[in-house]
DSSP file (Angstrom, degrees, kcal/mol; ACC not computed):
  #  RESIDUE AA STRUCTURE BP1 BP2  ACC     N-H-->O    O-->H-N    N-H-->O    O-->H-N    TCO  KAPPA ALPHA  PHI   PSI    X-CA   Y-CA   Z-CA
    1    1 A M              0   0    0      0, 0.0     2,-0.0     0, 0.0     0, 0.0   0.000 360.0 360.0 360.0 129.3   -8.1  181.2  323.3
    2    2 A S     >  -     0   0    0      1,-0.1     4,-2.3     4,-0.0     5,-0.2  -0.288 360.0-108.8 -79.4 166.3  -11.6  180.3  324.7
    3    3 A N  H  > S+     0   0    0      1,-0.2     4,-2.6    37,-0.2    38,-0.2   0.840 119.4  57.4 -63.0 -33.0  -13.1  176.8  324.7
    4    4 A A  H  > S+     0   0    0     36,-0.5     4,-2.2     2,-0.2    -1,-0.2   0.912 108.2  45.9 -65.1 -41.1  -15.5  177.9  322.0
    5    5 A Q  H  > S+     0   0    0      2,-0.2     4,-2.4     1,-0.2    -2,-0.2   0.899 113.1  49.4 -68.3 -40.1  -12.6  178.9  319.7
    6    6 A I  H  X S+     0   0    0     -4,-2.3     4,-2.8     2,-0.2    -2,-0.2   0.903 110.7  51.3 -63.8 -40.4  -10.8  175.7  320.4
    7    7 A G  H  X S+     0   0    0     -4,-2.6     4,-2.6     2,-0.2    30,-0.3   0.897 109.3  49.9 -62.8 -41.0  -14.0  173.7  319.7
    8    8 A L  H  X S+     0   0    0     -4,-2.2     4,-2.2    28,-0.3    -2,-0.2   0.934 112.5  47.0 -63.0 -46.0  -14.4  175.6  316.4
    9    9 A L  H  X S+     0   0    0     -4,-2.4     4,-2.4     1,-0.2    -2,-0.2   0.912 112.8  49.3 -62.1 -43.7  -10.8  174.8  315.4
   10   10 A A  H  X S+     0   0    0     -4,-2.8     4,-2.6     1,-0.2    -1,-0.2   0.910 110.2  51.1 -63.4 -42.3  -11.2  171.1  316.4
   11   11 A G  H  X S+     0   0    0     -4,-2.6     4,-1.1     1,-0.2    22,-0.2   0.894 111.6  47.1 -62.8 -40.0  -14.4  170.8  314.4
   12   12 A L  H  < S+     0   0    0     -4,-2.2     4,-0.3     2,-0.2    -1,-0.2   0.895 112.7  49.1 -69.1 -39.1  -12.7  172.2  311.3
   13   13 A L  H >< S+     0   0    0     -4,-2.4     3,-1.1     1,-0.2     4,-0.3   0.897 110.3  50.4 -67.0 -39.4   -9.7  170.0  311.7
   14   14 A L  H 3< S+     0   0    0     -4,-2.6     3,-0.4     1,-0.2     4,-0.3   0.756 108.1  55.5 -67.8 -22.6  -11.8  166.9  312.2
   15   15 A A  T 3X S+     0   0    0     -4,-1.1     4,-1.8    -5,-0.2     3,-0.3   0.427  75.8  97.5 -91.5   1.4  -13.8  167.8  309.0
   16   16 A I  H <> S+     0   0    0     -3,-1.1     4,-0.9    -4,-0.3    -1,-0.2   0.904  84.2  51.3 -57.8 -41.0  -10.8  168.1  306.7
   17   17 A A  H  4 S+     0   0    0     -3,-0.4     3,-0.5    -4,-0.3    -1,-0.3   0.871 108.8  51.6 -62.9 -35.8  -11.4  164.5  305.5
   18   18 A A  H >4 S+     0   0    0     -4,-0.3     3,-1.8    -3,-0.3    -1,-0.2   0.809  98.4  65.9 -71.7 -28.6  -15.1  165.4  304.8
   19   19 A I  H >< S+     0   0    0     -4,-1.8     3,-1.3     1,-0.3     7,-0.2   0.828  89.8  65.5 -63.0 -30.7  -14.0  168.5  302.8
   20   20 A L  T 3< S+     0   0    0     -4,-0.9    -1,-0.3    -3,-0.5    -2,-0.2   0.598  86.9  74.8 -66.9  -8.6  -12.5  166.2  300.2
   21   21 A G  T X  S-     0   0    0     -3,-1.8     3,-0.6     1,-0.3     4,-0.3   0.249  99.2-126.5 -90.4  13.3  -16.0  165.0  299.4
   22   22 A G  T <> S-     0   0    0     -3,-1.3     4,-2.3     1,-0.2    -1,-0.3  -0.541  71.7 -11.4  82.5-145.1  -17.2  168.1  297.5
   23   23 A L  H 3> S+     0   0    0      1,-0.2     4,-2.5     2,-0.2    -1,-0.2   0.890 138.3  52.3 -62.4 -41.6  -20.4  169.9  298.4
   24   24 A G  H <> S+     0   0    0     -3,-0.6     4,-2.1     1,-0.2    -1,-0.2   0.903 110.4  49.0 -61.5 -40.5  -21.5  167.2  300.8
   25   25 A G  H  > S+     0   0    0     -4,-0.3     4,-2.2     2,-0.2    -2,-0.2   0.885 109.4  52.2 -65.8 -39.1  -18.2  167.3  302.5
   26   26 A F  H  X S+     0   0    0     -4,-2.3     4,-2.0    -7,-0.2    -2,-0.2   0.927 110.6  47.2 -62.5 -44.9  -18.4  171.1  302.8
   27   27 A L  H  X S+     0   0    0     -4,-2.5     4,-1.9     1,-0.2    -1,-0.2   0.883 111.3  51.4 -65.1 -37.7  -21.8  170.9  304.4
   28   28 A L  H  X S+     0   0    0     -4,-2.1     4,-2.6     1,-0.2    -1,-0.2   0.883 107.5  53.5 -65.6 -37.5  -20.6  168.2  306.8
   29   29 A A  H  X S+     0   0    0     -4,-2.2     4,-2.5     2,-0.2    -2,-0.2   0.889 107.3  51.3 -63.3 -39.2  -17.6  170.4  307.8
   30   30 A V  H  X S+     0   0    0     -4,-2.0     4,-2.3     2,-0.2    -1,-0.2   0.902 110.6  48.7 -63.9 -41.1  -20.0  173.2  308.6
   31   31 A V  H  X S+     0   0    0     -4,-1.9     4,-2.5     2,-0.2    -2,-0.2   0.926 112.0  48.5 -64.8 -45.1  -22.1  170.9  310.8
   32   32 A F  H  X S+     0   0    0     -4,-2.6     4,-2.5     1,-0.2     5,-0.2   0.918 112.3  49.0 -60.2 -44.0  -18.9  169.6  312.6
   33   33 A A  H  X S+     0   0    0     -4,-2.5     4,-2.2   -22,-0.2    -1,-0.2   0.901 111.9  48.3 -64.4 -41.1  -17.7  173.2  313.1
   34   34 A A  H  X S+     0   0    0     -4,-2.3     4,-2.3     2,-0.2    -1,-0.2   0.912 112.9  47.7 -66.2 -42.4  -21.1  174.3  314.5
   35   35 A A  H  X S+     0   0    0     -4,-2.5     4,-2.2     2,-0.2    -2,-0.2   0.918 113.2  47.5 -65.1 -43.3  -21.3  171.3  316.9
   36   36 A A  H  X S+     0   0    0     -4,-2.5     4,-2.2     1,-0.2   -28,-0.3   0.878 111.7  50.8 -66.5 -37.4  -17.8  171.8  318.2
   37   37 A T  H  X S+     0   0    0     -4,-2.2     4,-2.5   -30,-0.3    -1,-0.2   0.904 110.0  50.1 -65.8 -41.1  -18.4  175.5  318.7
   38   38 A A  H  X S+     0   0    0     -4,-2.3     4,-2.0     2,-0.2    -2,-0.2   0.907 111.0  48.8 -64.1 -41.5  -21.5  174.8  320.6
   39   39 A L  H  X S+     0   0    0     -4,-2.2     4,-2.0     2,-0.2    -1,-0.2   0.898 112.2  48.8 -65.5 -39.7  -19.7  172.3  322.8
   40   40 A G  H  X S+     0   0    0     -4,-2.2     4,-1.7   -36,-0.2   -36,-0.5   0.903 110.8  49.6 -65.8 -41.0  -16.9  174.8  323.5
   41   41 A A  H  X>S+     0   0    0     -4,-2.5     5,-2.2   -38,-0.2     4,-0.9   0.853 108.7  54.1 -65.8 -33.8  -19.4  177.6  324.3
   42   42 A H  H ><5S+     0   0    0     -4,-2.0     3,-0.6     1,-0.2    -2,-0.2   0.918 107.7  49.4 -64.5 -42.9  -21.1  175.2  326.7
   43   43 A R  H 3<5S+     0   0    0     -4,-2.0    -2,-0.2     1,-0.2    -1,-0.2   0.836 109.8  52.0 -65.5 -31.9  -17.8  174.5  328.5
   44   44 A D  H 3<5S-     0   0    0     -4,-1.7    -1,-0.2    -5,-0.1    -2,-0.2   0.693 115.4-118.5 -74.5 -18.2  -17.2  178.3  328.7
   45   45 A G  T <<5S+     0   0    0     -4,-0.9    -3,-0.2    -3,-0.6    -2,-0.1   0.566  80.8 121.8  89.9  10.4  -20.7  178.7  330.3
   46   46 A S  S   <S+     0   0    0     -5,-2.2     2,-0.3    -6,-0.2    -4,-0.2   0.863  78.9  18.9 -73.3 -36.3  -21.9  180.9  327.4
   47   47 A I  S    S-     0   0    0     -6,-0.9     2,-0.7    -9,-0.2    -2,-0.2  -0.911  71.7-131.2-132.4 160.5  -24.8  178.6  326.6
   48   48 A D    >>  +     0   0    0     -2,-0.3     4,-0.8     1,-0.1     3,-0.6  -0.873  21.2 176.4-115.6  97.7  -26.6  175.8  328.4
   49   49 A L  H 3> S+     0   0    0     -2,-0.7     4,-1.9     1,-0.2     3,-0.2   0.768  77.5  69.0 -70.9 -24.3  -26.9  172.7  326.2
   50   50 A G  H 3> S+     0   0    0      1,-0.2     4,-1.8     2,-0.2    -1,-0.2   0.858  95.2  54.8 -61.3 -35.2  -28.5  170.8  329.1
   51   51 A A  H <4 S+     0   0    0     -3,-0.6    -1,-0.2     1,-0.2    -2,-0.2   0.844 108.9  48.1 -67.4 -32.8  -31.6  173.0  328.8
   52   52 A L  H  < S+     0   0    0     -4,-0.8    -2,-0.2    -3,-0.2    -1,-0.2   0.842 113.3  47.3 -74.0 -32.9  -31.9  172.1  325.1
   53   53 A L  H  < S+     0   0    0     -4,-1.9     2,-0.3     2,-0.1    -2,-0.2   0.752  95.8  84.2 -83.1 -23.8  -31.5  168.4  325.8
   54   54 A R  S  < S-     0   0    0     -4,-1.8     2,-0.2    -5,-0.2     3,-0.0  -0.623  77.4-133.1 -79.1 134.4  -34.0  168.2  328.6
   55   55 A G        -     0   0    0     -2,-0.3     2,-0.3     1,-0.1    -2,-0.1  -0.514  26.9-101.7 -80.5 154.6  -37.6  167.8  327.6
   56   56 A R        -     0   0    0     -2,-0.2     2,-0.6     1,-0.0    -1,-0.1  -0.609  31.6-137.9 -76.3 135.5  -40.3  170.0  329.1
   57   57 A I        -     0   0    0     -2,-0.3     2,-0.4    -3,-0.0    -1,-0.0  -0.849  16.9-159.5 -98.0 119.3  -42.2  168.2  331.8
   58   58 A H              0   0    0     -2,-0.6    -2,-0.0     1,-0.2     0, 0.0  -0.798 360.0 360.0 -97.6 135.7  -46.0  168.9  331.6
   59   59 A G              0   0    0     -2,-0.4    -1,-0.2     0, 0.0    -2,-0.0   0.440 360.0 360.0 146.9 360.0  -48.1  168.3  334.6
């Protein structure tokens, strides 16, 4: 199991409490799952989150 898959699973498990909140909880669960998947993919080296977080330097 890759880090991205583990991250997705962790995000879904952490969002179980939010799911009990109806539509808002469901949307929050989707956000948690997406964030955890992105962090897992970053650890696998599939994506570079550092490039997204760094601002472009003009000059």
